[in-house]
Residue, then its C-alpha position, 0 to 999 in steps of 0.5 A: m555479488t557482481d555475478v549475482m547481479r549479472t544473473i538477475e539482469d540477464t534474466l530480466h533482459e530475457l523476460d523483458s518483452e513478456l514483462r512489458q506485455l504483462s504491464l500493458d495488459i494490466h494497464d489496459h484492464p483497470e479494476l477496482n479494489f477486490e475486483e481485480r479478476y483479469a489481473h488475478d487470472r493473467l498473473t497466476e497463469l504467467m507464474s504457473s507457466h514459469g514453474f511456481n506453485v500457484t494458489r488462486h483465490y488465496l485465503g478466501l479473497d477472490t482476487a488474492w493469489r500466492a505463487e511459491f518457489r522452493r529450492g531445497t529444504r532449508g533456507r530463508v523465505v523472501g516475500v514479494n508483493a504484487e499490487m493490482d487495483a486501479l482508481p475509479g475514473i482514473g485507471h492505473g494512476c498509482g502505477h500498480n501495473l508496474v508494481a505487479m510487473a516488478g513483483v513478477g520480475i523480482a520473483l522470477a529473477l530471484r528464482v534463477a539466481l538461487e538455482k544458478h548460484d546453488v543457494p537454498g531458499t523460498i520465494i513467495l509472491l503474493g497478489t495483494p488486492a485492494e491497496e487503495s482503500g480496502a487494506g487487502k494486505q492487512i486481511l491477508l496478514e490476519r489470515g496468515a499469508y505472511k507468517d512464514m516470511d523472513v522479509c518482505i519487499m516490493y516497489v512503488p513508482p512515484s512521480e518526480g519529473e525526470t529525476e532518477e533516484i531511489g527513495f526510502v520514504s515512510s508513509l502516514a498512518l491512516q484511519s478511515l471513518s464515516v458518520e451517518y446523521f438521521g433526522q426528520p423530513a419536513h416541507a422546507g417551505y410550509a413547516p421547516w420547524d417540523g424537520v430535523n436537518a441531517l444535512d445541516a448536521a454534516f455542515v456543522a461537523y464539516t465546519g468543525v473539522s475545517a477549524l480543527r485543521q488549523q491546529i493540527r501538525p504539518e504532517q497530519r491530514v483530515h479530508g472527507v466528503i458528504s453524501g446523501r440520498d433522495w435530497a430535494p431543495n423543498v424537503i428537509p433532508d433526513y439523512s446524510k453521510m460523511s466519509w473521512s480519512v485521518r492521517a498522522g505520522a504514527w498510530d498513537a498520534l493518529e488515535i489522538l487526532r481521530e478522537r478530535v475529529v469524532r468530537c467534531l462529528e458529534s457536534g453536528a448531531s448535538a447542534t441539530g438534534c440528529r441521531h448519529e452513528v460513527t463507524l471506524g474503517v480500515r487502518y493503515l499503519d505508518l511504513r517502517q523501512n528496514p535500514v539494513l535492507a535499504e543500505d544494501l539496495t543503496l550500495i548496489a544502486k550507486q555502484h551498478y547504476g550510479i543512482p543516488s538514494y535519499w531518506p526524507s526527513n518527513p514521511a510522505s503524505a500518502s498511506t499504504d497497507f504495506g505499512n502494516i506488514s512493516h510492523v510485523l517483519p522486516a520490510l523494504h518498500p523503495i520508491f523509484s521515480i518514473p518520468s511523468p510529463n508536466n510532473a503529473k503526480n500519483h492519482t491523476p490521469g497524467f500519471a496513469r498515462a506515464a505508467r504505460t510508457e517504455a521509460a516507466h517500464t525501464a525504471a520499474l525493471r531496474t528497481a526489480a533488479l535491485l530488489a532481487h539482488t537484496g532478496f538474494r542476499v537475504h537468502a545467501d548471507s546469514a550474517f546480513c539477515a541477522r543484522v536485518r532482524e536486529a534492525y527491525e527489532a530495534g526500530m520497533a522498540g519505541p513507544a510510538s509503535r508499541t501498541d501497533r506491534v502488540g496488536l498486529r503480532a497478536a493477530l499474526a499469532t492467532t493465524t499461526a496457532 
């Protein structure tokens, strides 16, 4: 596959300045989830200029989009994701400017490789909004965006100081939920006994969750915030709201932990006499890396760049909606560290600054080349693709993922019926 890698690298070298400017432009225009209008327009214009068939405002999502290139009437379909959203007050502290740029680079390099090496196939690049808190990929999944893909690939940059290595990290399943407490206002000095304190309900619940944390497993996480309205120190608060995220290594474990958290939230209402309402939010499933796709990328990374790879024994403490995709088709989501001053981590201003550097661009482009190579092999090698599928089926056969798989595949079948 040396000639293919040379084609991919030559293509990315020719596109380097264009891709660098794309990344900087997105970085300079940070947009929150479902508001990525500048990124939507910038990316769709670029893909259209390179001959891809572009669908804007895809499947009813204002900032989602699809860019497709098809060569021949046969062949397999490789999907690529381009994330775009930023973080409130931080900007691109998760490097989605690099993720979007790398997605474009993968798609464009893969197109040239298919043409030059006479291989049929289809490339679908999806602009996926709202990774940070809106589960945009899950919405697109339910609406049929992934139904034609044989595999789906993408890249995300973590911070590991100056270390160059590729990781195939799993991620935690996540469920967001909120609780609202409704009490009764009263004068806090004159007649506090006439009130029902909704803020006290939140404090009782928070104390319960804090005690629960001692009893949960090391990889599990529960974190949340309290908010309210029209609070004053001389008025018994009649309303409060808590927003929580619950994380665990797999969905079945998360469901158990979530119910324990809900009981803590209910205790706040019971202790204070408040009425309460619990609302479940979006769910992110744990990420399942396809080992055959990862093996191919590991081999070419070592042979071509001398870059080592690793498989951590524990999942990362973060979560991604790409995990949902990895439960319905073979998927690969490698991380490639970027240099970050003072080892600033994701979701910090320091990492946002690091995501703008030339060194970060170079790292992302190198990973794009590796993913394009693996994508090409899916198109060109039927035996390899069969092994990819077999590994996916074997990985999804365990009891920990059965509930997730049935539910998500049912959603996918609904969109394709």
